[in-house]
N, C-alpha and C positions, 0 to 999 in steps of 0.2 A: 429783542423779545418778539415772538411771533404769536399773535392771538388766533383764535379759532376762525375768525372771519376770513382769514387768508385761505382757508381750506373749503369754504362753502362753494358748491358747484351751482351753476345756473339751475333754477328750479326745473327746467324742462328735462335736464339730463339725470337728475337725481333718481327718478323712479327706475332707471335701468338697473340699479343696484339690487332692488328687491325681487326682480324677475329671476326666479330660480335660485336665489341666494339667501332666502329668508332664514333657513336653519343655520347655515354657517355664519351669517351676519349676527344672529342672536348669540351663537356660541362665542364668537369673537368678542362681542359686546359684553357678555357676562364675564369673560376672562379679564377684560380691561377693568370692569367694575370691581373685580376681586383684587385688583392691584397687580395683575400679571401682565405679561407681554405677549404679543401675537406676531407670528411670521406667516404671511400669506404666500402661497407658492403655487405654480402651475405654468403651463406652456404659454407662449406668446399669444396675445389676443384674447385670453380666457376671462379677462375682466378684473385682474388683480388691482390695477391702479384705480379703477372705479370704486371698488369696495374699500380700498385703502383711504381714498379721499372722503368717502361717506362716513367711514368709521371715525376718521379724524374730526370731521365736522360734527358728528353726533356726540363723540366723547370728549372732544377738545375743551368743552366748557368746564369739565371737571378738573382740568389742569390749569395751574397758574401760568405756566410757561410751555409753549409748544415750539419745538425745534424741528426744522425740516430740511431735508436734502433729497434731490432727485438726480441721480447720476445718468450719464449717457455714454454710449460706447465710444464716441469720438473723443471724449474727455477722460476716459478711464486711465490714461497713461500719465495724467498730471497729478503729482503728489499733493495731498492735503486739500484737494479741491472740495471734497465732501465735508471735510472738517471746517472749511471756511464757510460753506453754506450753513452748517449747523450753528456755529458760534460767532459768525461775523457780526450779527446784530446785537449780541449780548456781551461782547468782549469788554466794553466799558463797565458793564454791571458787575463783572466777576473779577476783572484783573486786579483791582485793589485789594481783594481778599486772598489773593494767591501769594505764596512765598516768591521771593525775587526770582530764583532760578526757574521756577515753573512759569511765572508770568512772562519772562523773557522768551522761554521756549515756545509758549503758546502764541505770543505776539509774532514771533519770527515765522512760525509755521503758517499763521493766518495771513500775514501781510507780505511774506516773501522777503522782508528786510532782515538783515543780520545773517549769521552763518549757521544758525541752529539747524541741525538735521537729525534724523533718527540715528544715524551712525555716531554722531558726536555726542549728543545728550538725549538719546532716545528715552531713557528712564524719566528724565525731568518732564518731557513732553507727555509721556503716558500718564504720569502723576498729575500733570496740569489738567488733562482732560477729565480725569476722575474727580479732581478737586473742583473744577468748574461746575460739573454736574451736581456735586454736593452743595456748593454755594447756592446754586439756583433752587435746589430742592429744599434748602433751609427756609426759603420764602414761600414755598408751596409746591404741590406736585408738578412734575415735569413729564411731558410726553415727547418722545423722539420719534418723528415720522420719517422713514427712509424708504423711497421707492427705487425699484430696479437695483437691488443689492448686487446683482451679478456684474454691474458696471462700476461698482464702487472702487475707487483707486485703492491699491494694496495698502498704502500707508494709513489712510483713513479707516479702512476696514480693521486693520490690526489694532489701532488706537481704540476704536469702539468696542472691539472684543475684549481688550484689556480692562476697560472700565466696566463693561457689562458683567464680567465675572467677579467684580469686587464691590459692586454696589450694595449687596446685602439687602437690608431693610430700608435703604434710602428710597424715598418715593419717586423713583425714576422708572418710567415704563417705555418700552419700545414697540412701535407699530411699524412693521417692515413688510416689504413685498419683494419677491425674487422670482425671476423666470427660471423654470426648471422643466425637465422632461423626466417622467417617471417619478421616483421617490428620492432624487438626488439632493433634495433640499437640505439634508442633514449637514452637508459641508458648509452651509451658511449659518448654522446654529451657533458656532463659536462667537459670532459677532453679536449675539443676543443674550439676555440674561438667562440663567439656568431654568427659570420657571416658564419659559416661552412655550406657548401653544402653537404648534404648526398646523395650519389649516390649508388643505389642498382644495383649490377650485377646479372642479371637473366640468365636463361638457354639459350644456343644457339639453333637456329633452325636447321633443318636437313641440309640445304645448308651450314650453317656455320660449322657444325660438319664435313661435307664432306671436306670443304676447310681446316680445321684444320688437319684432318688426311692426306690429300694430302700434306700439307706443311711439315708434319713430315715424309713423305716418305712412308706412308702406301697406296700406289696407287693401288696394285692389288685387293683391296676390291671392290666387286660389289656394285651396288646401293641398291640392296635388303639387303645386309649385312650392309651397312651404315645406312639404315633405321632401322635395328634391333639394331645397336649400339646406334643410337639416342634415340630409345624408351627405351632401357635398361639403358642407362646413364642418362636419363631424361634431356639431354642437358647439363650436367655438363662436362666441357672440360677435367678435370683431369680423370674422370671416362671414358669418351669416348676415350681418348688417351691410357689408360691402357687396355681397351677392344680391341682397334685397334692393339696395340702392341702384345697382346696375340694371336689374330687371325693371324696376319702377321707371327708370329714366330711358329705357330702351323702347323704341317704337315697335320693334318686332320681337315677339317671344320665340324661344327655341321650338323647332319642330318636335312633334311627339317622338319620344325615344332618344332624342339628342341630349347630351349633358348640358348643364347650364352654362351660359356665357360667363366667363370669369374676367372681372375688370383688370385693367393693366396693373393697378396697385397691388393686387394679390398675386398676379402672375410673377411679378418681379420678386415678391416675397418668397414664393415656394419653388421657383424654377431656376434660381441662380446656379444651382449645382449641375443643371443640364449642360452647361457650357463645357464641362469636363468629360462629356460623352461624345463619341463619334456620331456622325450623321446616321450611320446604319443602326447604332444602338438606340438613338432617339426614335427612329422609325419603329424599331421593335417595341419600345415602350408605348408608342402611339397605338400600335395594334393591341397591346395589353389594355390600354385605357379604353379602347372601343369595345372590348369583349366584356360579356357579362361576368364570367368566371374564368379569367385567363389562366391557362396552364402552359407548360412548355410544349406539350403535345399539340395544343391548339396553335401556338405560335409557329411550330414547325409546319403544321398543315396549311397555315396562311403564308408560307414561303419564307419564314425567318430562319435561315439555316444555322446561324450562330447564336441562337436564342440563349443557350446555357451561359456562354461567356458574357454576353451583353447584359443579361439580367443579373449575373453575379457582380459585374462592375457597378450596376445601378444600386444593388443592395449594399455594396461597400460604401457608396456615396450617401447612403441613407434614404434613397428614393423608394426602394422596395423593401419589403419584409419577407424573408423566405423562412419556411418551416419544413424541415425534412419529412415530417409526418403528414403534411397537408400538400396535395399536388397543386392547388390554386396559388397563383402569385397574388400578393396583396401590396398595394401602394402604402407607404408609410403614413400618409394622410389622404383621405378622399379628394382633398382639394388639389393635390399634385396631379392626380389623374384628370380631373376636370380642367385644370389650367393647361396641361399638356395638350389635351384635345382642342381647347379653345385657341391655343397658339398656332395650331396646324392650319395651313391653307385649306380651303374648301375642297379643292380638287384632290389633295392628298388624303383628306378624310374619306372622300367617296371611294378612292382606290382601296383604302383599308377595309371599308365596309364590303366592297365587292369581293375581296379576298376572304373575309369572314363569312360571307353568304354561302360559300361552298365548304369552308373549313369547319364551321360549327356543327356539332352533332345533333343538337336539338332543333326540331322543325320550326318552333316558334322563334328561336334565336336566328335561324337562317332567314326566315321571312323578314324579320326586323332589319337585318343587315342589308337584305336585298332592297328594301324600301329606301333606306338611307343612302344606298349607292345609286339610286335611280332618280333622275330628274324628269319632271313632267308627268302626264297621265300615261298609264299603261294598264289595260284591263287584266292582263295575266298577273302582273304584280299585285294589283288590287284584289284579285280573286285569291291568290295565295295568302295575302294578309288577312282577308276575311276568314279563310279556313284556319289560319293560325289563331285568330281571335276566338273562334268557336272552340278550338282545342284548349286555349287558356281558360275559357269560361268553364269547360267541363272539368278542368283540373282544379277549379276553385281559386282562380286568379283573375277576378273581374277587373282589377285595376290594370293588369297587363292587357286584358281583352279590350278595355276602353282605349288604351294607347294604340293598340294595333288597329282598332276600328277607325280611329282618326287618320292613321297612316293610310289605311285602305281607302278612305274617302278622298284623301288628297290625290291618290293615283287613279281614282275612278273617273272615266270620261263622263261628261255631262249627260250624254244620251244613252248611257248604259242602263241596264235593268239587272239588279237593283242599282239605283242612282246614288250619287255621292251623299245626298241629304239623308236617304234611308240608312246608309251606313253610319252617318254621323249620329242619328237618333239611336241606333243600336249601341254605339259607343257611349252615348249619354245614359242609357239605361244600365249599361255595365258600370258606369261611374256611380250611379245611384246605389247599385248593389255593393260597390266597394266602399261606400261611405264618402265619396267625393262629390258632395252636393253642389259645391260652387262650380266645379268643372262641368257637371251635368247641366246646371242652369245656364251657363254661358253657351254651351253647345246648342241647347234648345232655343234660346233666344236668337242665336245666329240663324238657325234654320227657319224660324218664324219670319225673319226679314225677307225670305225668298219664297217659301212654300206656298203653293196655291191648292194642292190636293187636300180635301177635307181630312182624309185619314192621317196624312202626315202632320197636318196642323194640330189635330186633336192629340196625336201621339206626342208632339212637342209640348203642348200645353200640359199634358199629364206629367211630363218630366218636370216642368216648372213648378207644378203643384206639389209633386213628391219632394222636390228639393227644398220646399219651404218647411218640411218637417211638422213640428207642433205649431209653428207660427203661421197657421193657415189664414189668419186675419190679414196678413201682409199681402196675400194674393186674392183678396176678395173680388177685385175688379176683373180677375181672369174669367170667372165663371160665366158671365153673360157672353163673353167673346167665344169661349169654347162651346157653349150651347149653340150659338149661331153657327159655328163651324161644323158641329155634329149634324145639324139639320134634323131629318127624321130617320136616320140610320140607327136601328136599335142596337147594333154592335157598338157604335161610337157613343151613343147616349148612355149605354150601360156603364162605360168607363167614367162618364161625367157624373152620373148619379151616385156612383160609388164614392167619388171624392166629395160630392155634396153631403153624403151621409157623414163623412168625417167632419166636414165643416159644421154640420148641425150639432155634432157632439162636442167638438173642441171650441168652436167660436161661439155658438149660440148656447151651449150647455143644455141642450134639449134632447134627452134620450129618446123620447117618443118620436120626435121628428127624425132623428138619426136612424132609428129602427125602420121607420116607414120608407126613408130614402134608400136604405140598404135592401129592403125587400123589393122595391121597385127596380133597383139596379140588377138584382138577381133575375127577376122576371124578364127584363130587357135582354140580358146576356143570354139567357136560355133561348129566347126567340131568335137572337142573332147568331146562335151557335158558338158563342165565346165562353167555353167551359172555364177558362182561367178566371175571367172576371166574375162569372157566376159563383165559383167557389169562394173567391175573395169576399164577395158581397154576402154570401151565406155565412161565412165565418165571422164577418163583422156583425151581422144580425144576431148570430148566436151569442157572441160575447156581450153585446149590448143587452140582450134579453136576460143573460145571466146576471149582469150587474143590476138590472132593474128588478130582479126577482120575478120576471115574467113567467107565467105557467108554460109558455111555448118553448122555453129555452132548451129542454132536453131533446125535443123533437127537431129543432133547428140544428142543434149540434150533430144529430144523426144525419140530417140532410147534407150538412157540410162535409161529413166524413164518407158519404156514399161514393161508390165507384161510378165512373172512372175518375181517378184523382190526377191532379197535375203535380209533378214532383216539386216544382218551384213553390206552389201554394201550400203544399203539405208541410214544408219546413219554414215558411215565411212567418215572421213574428206577428203578422195579422192574419195568418192562414188557419186552416182547419186544425192542425196539430196544436196551435196556440189556444184556439177556442176550447179544445178538449182539455188542455191543461188547466185553463181557468175554471172550467166546470169541476174538474177533479179536486183542485185545491180548495175551492169554496165549499165542496161537499165533504171535506175532511178526509179525503182519500189520499193521504200524504205519500205513502210508498208508491202508488200508481202515478201520482203527480211527479214525483222525483224521477221515476223511470222514463216518463214521457218527455220531460224537459231535458234530461240528460241526453237522450237519443237525438232530440231536435238540435241541441247545442253541438253535438258531434257532427251532425250533417251540415249545419250552416258554416262551421269552421272548415269542413272539407270543401264547401262551395265558395268560401271567401266572402260570405254575406255578412259584412261588418255590422250593419245596422241591426240585423237580427241577432248577431252574436252579443251586442251590447244589451239588448232586451232579454235574451235568454240567460245570460249570466245573472241579470237582476232577478229573473223569475226563479232560477235555481237558488240564489241567495235567500229569497223570500221563503222558499220551501224549507231550506235548512234552518232558517230562523224559527219558523213555526214548529219544526221538529225538535228544537232545543239544541241544535248543533251550532251554537252561536259563534264559536271561533271559525268554523268553516264558512259560515255565512258572512262573517266580516271579511275574510280573505276574498271571497267571490264578489262581494259588494265593492270592495276597493278596486278589484280588477275591472269590474264593469265601469266604475267611475273613471279610472285611468283611460280606458279605451274610449269612453264617451267624450272625454275632454280632448283626447288626441284626434278624434274624428269629427268632433263638433256635432255629434248625434246623441239625442236622448240625455243631455247633461242634467236637466232638471229631474227627470225620473230616476236616473242613477244616483244623483245626490240625495234624493228622498230615501231610497232604500239603504244607501250608505249611512244615512243618519240613524235609521232604525237599528242597523247592525252595530254602529259605534255606541249607541246608547245601551245596547244589550251586552256588548262584549269588548268595547274599546274605550274611547275617550268621550266623556259626556259633553265637554265643552265643544269638541269637534262635531259631535252630533247636533248640537244646537246651531252651530254655524252652517252645517250642511243643510239642515232643514230650512233655515232662512234663505240660503242660496237657492234651494229648490223652489221655495215659494216665490222668490224674485223672478226666477226663470218663467214660472207659470204666469205670473202677473204680466211680464213683458210680452209673452206669447199670446196672452188673452185666453189661456187654457184653464177653464174653470174645473175641468175634471181632475187635472193633476194639481191644481191649487188646493183642492180639498185633501188630496193625498199628502201633499207637502205639509199642510197645517196639522194633519193628524200625526205625522212624524214629529213635528215640532212639539205638539202636546205631549207625546210619549217621552221625548227627551226632557222636557220640563218636569214631568212627573218623576223621572229617574233622578233628575238634578235636585229634587226636593222643593219644587216651586209649584204647589198645587193650584194657587191662585192663577198663575200664568197658564197652567194646563187648562183650567176651566175657560179662560178667555179664548185660547186657541181652538179648543174642541167645541165650544158653543158656536163658533163661526163655521166649523166643519159641518155641524148639524144643520145650520141654516143653508149652507151651500148644497148639501146633498138632498135636502128637502126640495130645494129649488130645481135641482137637476133631475129629480125623480128617481134617485138611487134608493132602493128599498131593501136591498140585500145586505144585512150587516156583516156578512162574510167577506165583503170587499175590503173595507178599511180597518175593521175590528178595533175601532177606537172607543166604542160605546162603554165598555167596562172601565177603561181608563178615565173617561169623563165622570162616570158615577163614583169611582174611587176618589177622584180629586174633589168632587162636590162634597163627599163625606168629610174629607180632611179640612175643608174650609167652613164646615158647619152648615151645609145645605143638604141634609139627608132627604128632605121632601122632594127637591128637584132631582136628586140622584134616583129615588124610587120611580119618579116619572120617566126618566131616561130608560131605566131597566124595564119597566112595564111596556113602554112603546116598542122598544127594540125586541123584547121577548116575543111579542105578537108576530113580528115578521120572521124571527128565527124559528118559531114553532111551525109556521106555515111552510117554510122552506126546508125544514129539517136540519138546521145548522147546529149540530150537537155541541161543537166546541164553543160556539158563541153562547149557547145556553149555559154551559158550564161556567164561562167567564162572568156572565151576568149573575149567576148564582153566587159566585165569589164576591162580586160587588155588593149583592144584596145582603150577604153575611156581614159586611162592614156596616151597612145601614142598620141592621138589627143590633149590632154591637154598640153603635152610636146611640141607640134608643134604650140601651141597658139590657137587651135580650141576649146575654152572653152565652148561655147554654145552647140556644137555638143557633146562634152564629157559629159556635164551635162544631155543632153537628153538621151544619151546612158546608163549612169549609172542609171538614173531613171527607164528606161525600164528593165535593168538587175536586179535591186533589186526586182521589182515586179515578174519577171519570176522565179527567184530563190526561192522567197517566196512561189509561187504556186507549185513549184516542191518539196518543203519540205526540201530544203537545208538551214537550219537556219543559220549556221555559215557563209556560202558564202553570204547569204542575208545581214548579219550584216556587212561583209567586204565591200560589195557594198555601203551600207549606209555610212560607215566610209569614203570610198574614195570620195563619193559625198560631204559629209560635209567638208572634208579636201580641196577639190577643190574649194568649194565656199568660205571657209575661206581664202585660198591663193589668190583667185581672188579679194577678198575684200581688201587685203593688197597691191595689185598692183596699181600703178597710172594709171587710166583708162581715164582721161580727160572727154570727153563728151560721152564716150561709154556707151551703155545700160548695167545696172547691170545684173548679172546672175540671172535667175529665181530661186525662192525658198529661204527659210531662211538659213542664214549661221550659223547653229546650229548643235551641236554634240548630241543633246538630243535623236534623233531617233537611232543613232548608239549605244549610251550608253544603251538605252532600249533593243535593240536587242542583244547586247553582254551580257547584264546582264541576259536576258532570257536564253541564251545559257550557262551561267556560264563560259564564255570564259574570265577568269581573266587576262591573259597576254594582250589580245586585249583591254579589258576594261581599263587597266592601261594606254595604249597608248591613248585611247580616253580621259580619265580624264586629262592626261598631256596636250593634245592639247586644250581641252576646258578651262583648267585653264590658259593657256598661252594666249588664245584669238588671234584674228587677229593682225598682226604686224602693228603698225602705220607707215605710209609711209611719209617721210619728203618731203617737196617741194624741188625739186632738184636745186642746184646751177649749176655752170659749172661742168660737169662731166668729170673727168680725163679720158683720153684714156687708156684702159686696153687691153693688148695683151692677147689672149687666151693661147698663149704659156707660159705666166707667171705662169699659174696654175701648170705647170709641175715642177716649181721650189719650190713648197710648200712641206713641210714634209707630211707624210702619214696622221697624225691626222688633219693637217691643210686642206688638200684636202678633207677629209671626212666632216669636218665641213662646208667648203665652198660649197661643193656639196649639203648638206642638206639645207643650206641657199638658194641656187638656187631653191630648191624645194618649198621654202616658209616656211620652218620649223622655229619655234620660238626657242629661246635659251633653254627654258624648254624642248621643244620637242626633240631638239638635244641631250640634256643631258640624257633624258630618253632612247633614241634609242642607244646612244653610251655608256651608263652606266658610265657616268662621271658627275661631279658636274656642276652646272650652272656657277660657278666662273671659272672653267676650260674652259668652252665654251667661256666665255667673254675674258679670257686671250688669247685663241687661235685666236679668231677673231681679237683682237688687233694686233697680229703678222701678220695675213693675210692682214689687211688693210695696214700695214707698207710695207710688201713685194710687194703688188700689186700697191702701190701708190694711194690708194683710201681712202675714209673717212667714209663710212657707209655701212650697209647692202643693201641699195637701189642700190648702185653701183654694188654689186654682183648680185642682181636680174636683173639689166640691162645687165650685162655680160651674164647671162643665156638667156635672151631674144635674145641677139645678136647671141648666139650659135644656137638658134632654127631657126633663119632666114637664116642661112648659109647653 
């Protein structure tokens, strides 16, 4: 008998499992929990064995007996070997319960003694395996764990299949893994029970490969290197780890533009079929591996006369994949190409690049091959590479431009003008644009070890600061050094003070200081004739003034947009176009804001400006969310978050916006997790500005989740943070109405009114009409809490109309929902001869508006409220006197339920908001009645009314 302790992996290796495998692991675990079986399948190295072992360790405790076998190719010809692995340790436990013929057959097969074979008494042996499993299952559940089914000996595979098809309801489950290519796993299903779930393990994405390498300790690798590892490995975790290990252990990194070095272990794995090719065919494949998009025409131009026949032979061996519809040749796996190139001698590789430097049709590709064919410095080659880099930059390929810039620097003589370090710095700036901050930082730090010219040193320091992103606190020590290098040169000082403005905002959280430093930077840049830095500083000043609610903001925005413009600044995420977008969206000009940000997003994508693309996707998602296009906003926010995680840029900000979108249109639990992730990022980076945004998103998600007390805690902290930061424009975070609404729900209408009054003063001064409408919606809830129901209905009716005219679809729907809920609650209260509230007590309008927005979490709340309907109110008998202090004696869940009853919520509505069952609500209310000495919901409602009149 084998216990689960046999399957526990060392603690260090277990986390590999969850990297990129969370969903399929959960799916497999749920299948096992339901009593089913699981077959994991996928290509070699994809992680099947890791997942299999972890599932066995995780689920093995639920089984009384765990049987295991792991086949190998070298042993696959030995009959009954897998059967011996499975039953060898339990033979004594089961043999006594088997009929004589079956016992003899099983013992003979496991021990090799006797003459029993499948040919002589195969049926007895088949029945023996089935009976043995039933005997073990009679004592408790059995889990059969079998790895590498493809190497299972034929006799054992047939026996397992026979038993699996006949187990029926017997508590025997199978957890197996098999190496497959494509979907050919189905031929292994006969060896598994009929209810088996087939789970395919696919390649990891770039973020998951990065996490895997980081977990294994390969942390010095740059993001550009990780990108190359992901591309070369095809997302295969085994290949990625081997490549990462080889790079981490290698003293020399590959030259820019060269494929990754492939360790010998992987070369042997993927190149064994090359031995069946002629030397000339291998050379043809080497040319194909060196080309960016190899075609037969390119191979011919590079001197490979028999390319058709040689590539056809390679395709027949599975090395190439050919498609008659596509002219480009494709290797069956990227690793084959990399291994082939790594295997070739350096002289042969240079000869191949020399041939391609004239054969390739694209000038960028020709320049790259020329560089890789050249050794030593050569000013002509360096100049051609610099020209190719500029062309790549203009084409919107800054990553390619950075690679070409490094090649150009390598071939630039030391006494040239421009010099090698100047070209390295251009490459670093291109890397920043491409989102490769690690590469840019490494280049700049390298330049700083040699540079003595102030302009070069300041330029390098600027790259170091830019590469820090939001974590400017990590480069605090840089600023005194760069100020010293800048001396009294206004052009250089302007660049420094622009970064100091960002430091004042992000690190110090001081908007006034940030504005002052930005204005000083703009003045210095104008004096030094640096129009680009002047425009960046003015754009920063305009955005800061907008957030502050400063009266100069409109004027500064116009100054930032004044001609002459710089094309780079115009579309940069901190440039003039971005400043104009912020002004438009905070001024409720949603159509203009959408048109502006859509044009900016299109341009940065054309230019390959990854960091700006991350931010502009987020800005567009924010615009769509405000407009009530929640489904579209969710798609954009998720795209922004994926790109942010892939590039390591703006992860916290993208997580914040994704949280808002998930809470409005997706998964509320995910919204809560993303908001906390965003807050963690901001805390780690020391970014007070985005910390307030993240906490505002958390508060909104908590409100949608039905936790007003948590909402109040989060948004009170936001209020404190923004007061300290000097942010006075309520159009920035738009959390004020949510805070007021949550305060009403927890019985604090006085504080809610204070929030409304304070915020309204700023909104009136700045003309923030949508904010004023949301505040009026919150104030209607305050009035309703005080018993002013008719005034509350009138206010909500007006608010819904105003928000609709302004184009804020989601806020309009929330107003309609509040109005319907108020009427339904009022209908449930005993009103005597009082005049009923105007309008129908129906949720249809709110449901229609939320459905139009695709605001699914809100729509679920509406459906729950509509299904429950108004609560029938009993005719009161003598009402017991209830002390308000008695509520303090209730447990936390009891207080929450009682509080929601006070708001008029039905049992179904309470269950939906607290994520509990209706039966749990009913049981909790029974305890509340007993503790308070009352008899029904009506008494709790009367208690609420008593609270409002005190």
